[in-house]
N, C-alpha and C positions, 0 to 999 in steps of 0.2 A: 788641165782643169776642166771639169765637166760643165756643160752648158747650164745644168740645173741639178738639183738633188731632191730628196724627199723630206727634208727637215724644215719645218715652218716655225721652229721654236728653239733656235740656237741660244746658247747661254748669254745672258745679259747682266749677270751680277759680277761684282768686284771680288777681289781676293778675300775681303772681309765678310763676304756673303750679303753685303748690302746692295741696294739697287744701283745700277749704273744710269747716268743721265747724260743727255746731250747738253753741252753748256755753251757752245759758240759755233758760229759758222761764218767763214769768210765768203761772202756771196759773190761780189763782183770786183773785188780789189784785194789789196794786201793789207795785212795787219799783224803787228807783232813779229814781223819777219817772215810770215808765211804767205803763200800765194792764194789765189781765189780757189773756191770749191774745196776748201779744207774744213773738215768737220772735227770738232773737239768734243771730248767727253770727260767725265769725272767718274772715278771709280769704275772704269771700264777695263776690259781685257782684250781689246781688239787685236787680232793677229795671233792670239793664243789658241791652243787646241780647243775646239768646240765653241769658239766665239766668232764674231764677225771677221771675215777674211776676204781676200780678193775675189770678186765675182758675186759676193753675197749682197743681199738687199737689206739695208737698214730702214725700217718703217718707223718714222718718228712720231711719237705720241701714242695714246691709247684710245680705244674705242669701246663704248659701252654706255648704258643708261646713266645720264648725268655727268659723263666725262667730257665728251665732245672736244677732245684735244688731239685729234689725229691730223697730221700735217703732210702726210705723203711719204714718198719713197726716194731713197738715193742708192745708187749702186757703188760699191767700194771698188776703186781702181787700184789703190795701193795703201798699205798700212805702214806708217812711219814709226809710231809708238803705240803702246796699249791705249793711249788717250788721244791719238791724233791720226786721222786718215784722210786720203784724198778721194773725192767722189767724182763720178763721171759728168753729172750735170745737175741742175736744179729744176729741170723742166717737170719732173714728176712730184715736186712738192706742191701741194694743192690746198685749197680751202680758203674761206674768206679771211682767215687770220694770217694768210701768207700773201698779201697783195704786193708787198715789197720785202724780200728776204733781208734787205739791208738793215731793217729795223729789228730783225731777229726775234719776232714775237713768240717763236716756239721754243726758245731756249729754256733750259732747266726742266725739260720734260723727259720722261722715260721713253723707251723704244723697244721694238722687237727686231729680231734678225731672222731672215728667211733665205732659203735656197730656191725661191721661186725663179722661174725663167726671167732673165734680164729683159727680154723683149716684152714681157708683160708690163713693165714700167713704161715702155714706149707706147703700148696701147693706152695706158693711162694718159700719156701726153696728148694723145689724139682725142681725148674726151670720150672714148668709147666705154671705158670702165673707170671713171674718175669719181672719187669721193669729194664732195664739196662741203664737208662738215655739216650736212643736213642735220637739223635738230629733230626731225621726225614729227610725229603727231601724237595725240593722246592715246592712240590705239596701240596694239601690241607690236606693230611693225612700223618701220620707218616710212615717211611719206615719199621720200626720194633719195636713193642711195645707190652707189655703184662701187665695186671693188673686186680685185682678184684675190681669191682665198685659196689656202691649202686645205683640202677637204679629205679627211681620213676615214670617214664613214659615209653611209648613204644619206645621212641627214634627214631621215624621216621622223615624224612625230605623231602625237596622238590627237592633236586638234587641227581644225581646218587651216588656221594660219600657218602653223609649223609645217604641215604637210605640203604646203605650196613651195617650201624650200627644198623639198626632196630632190636629190640629184641622181642621175642614172648611173653614176660611177664615181670613183675616187680620183683625185689628182689636183691639178691647178685649174681652178674654175673661175671664170668671170661671171659675176652676178649683178644684175640691175633690178632694183625694186622701185615701183612707183604706184601711184594711185590714179586710176583712169578717170574719165569724165563722169562715170557713174558712181565714183567713190569706192571702187573695188580694188583691192590689192592685186598687183601683177608682179610676178617674179620671173625674170628671164635669166636662163643659165646657159653657159657655153663652156664645155670642157676643152681647155687649150692643150693640156698634156694629161693623158690618162696615165695614172701612176698609183699603184697600191702602196700602202705602208707610210703614208704621209704622217710625219710626227707633228702633232699640233698641241701637245701639252708638255709640261715639265718646268724646269727652272726658268726658261725663257718663253713661257707660254705665248703662242702666236695669237693672231686675231681670231676670235671664235666665230663660227658660222652656225646658224645665223646670229648676227649681232643686233641686240635690241638697243638702239641708240636714242630712244626716247628718254626724256628727263622724268 
């Protein structure tokens, strides 16, 4: 199994074409006969060709204006059934809504599946590129936000705000945005893995870059 791939949008739909959802997560104990760190889905096809499999990253929730339901990443260790898998840890599940995963506040949400490098989730654990469910500001860009993205184009644009998101190449990129003391938008980017041909759209569309998370 490769350490990573170039697909940031693996399939997330069920056999009926409807959306797949994360429905339950055994955080720190056992329930219904299953051990801890077991993730459950509904209308998912985990383990099937083109869907989440061992080594893939399941990114729970969605990001975008008015959504604000992104809860972080888990790495698939093994797939038991199309609707049940074991994950490596819960350390990269983030955000104000996940203060205690035992209460399962993120359940019933959609997800994306990525072949991003597993160690990018470890960077998230260290708070270097960690999303904290920032609600952003009233401007066109988030007030404070960090995430690792799959970027398949150079991400340049036609206005001053979008141009600040321009990256020097394609691949798996850590991006932090914040507003400095003078009220100016700052965007820091670091290419972790330079790779062309990152797939970012399709049935399981990945997290778009840049993402406007303002409401």
